[in-house]
N, C-alpha and C positions, 0 to 999 in steps of 0.2 A: 775806604766807602762811604758812601755813606749811610745812615738809616732807612730812608726810603725807598734806596735802590736795590734791584733784588739780586740776588747772590750769582756771581759766574756759575756756569758750568762745570768748570774745572778745580769749583773752590773745593778745600777738601773738608769732612767734617771734621768740627772743633777738638774732639775727645780722641780725636786719632782714628777712628773703629774707618773698615775696608767697606765704600757708600754702595757694593754691592750685594753684602748679608742679607739684609732685610728682604731684599728681592728673592732672594735664593730660598728664605723658608716662608715669602709668601706663596710661590711655588705651588709648595708642594700642601699649602693648603685649596687649593684651587681643584675645586668641582664641577662639571657638567650639569648645565640646565635643565631642569625636569621638563620632559613634555610636558604633563600638564599646564605647567606656566609659562610655555607656550602656548601651548591653545589657547590659555586664559587671556594674554595679550592679543592674542590672534581677532578672539572674540570680543573684547572691546575695542580693537581697532572696527571691526565689520559692524559693531554696532555705533560707532560714532558716523560711520561714512554714510549707512542706512538714516541713520539720524540726518545728517545732513545733504542724503539725496533728498528726500522729504522736503524737507523745511525748504529747499532750493525749489522744488516741483510747486509746496503749495503756493510759495509769490512766485510764481509762472502762470501757472494754472488760469487765475481771473484775464491774465492778461491774452492768452491764449482763448478762452473761451471769448471776452469778447471781438477781438479779431476775427473770430470765424462766423458769431453773429453780423456781426457786422456785413461781413462778406455776403452771408445768406442773405440781409436786408438789401443787399445793393443789384444781388442777382435777380430777386424779387421784383424788385422795384425798375429793373433795367426786361423784365418778361413782360410787366402789365405796358410797358411804355410800348414796347413792338404792337402786342397784340389791340393798343390802341390807336397805333400808327399804321394798322395795318385796313 
């Protein structure tokens, strides 16, 4: 096996230890995630989502206002033309 190739999954550790032992030892150290941590992460996600939505809205709002003003202008001009035609 060359130095750059990854070791195969069937390769045994070189010092003769069983590969399963460290995993069992780490399993004993497992702890539940605290509700405070989960709430903190959830709040950060909500803040980022809110900021993203506000930014998207601030980019779209000028276009929406422009289109509505254009529609109002067209409606006013068409109303003036109808009155002038009568």
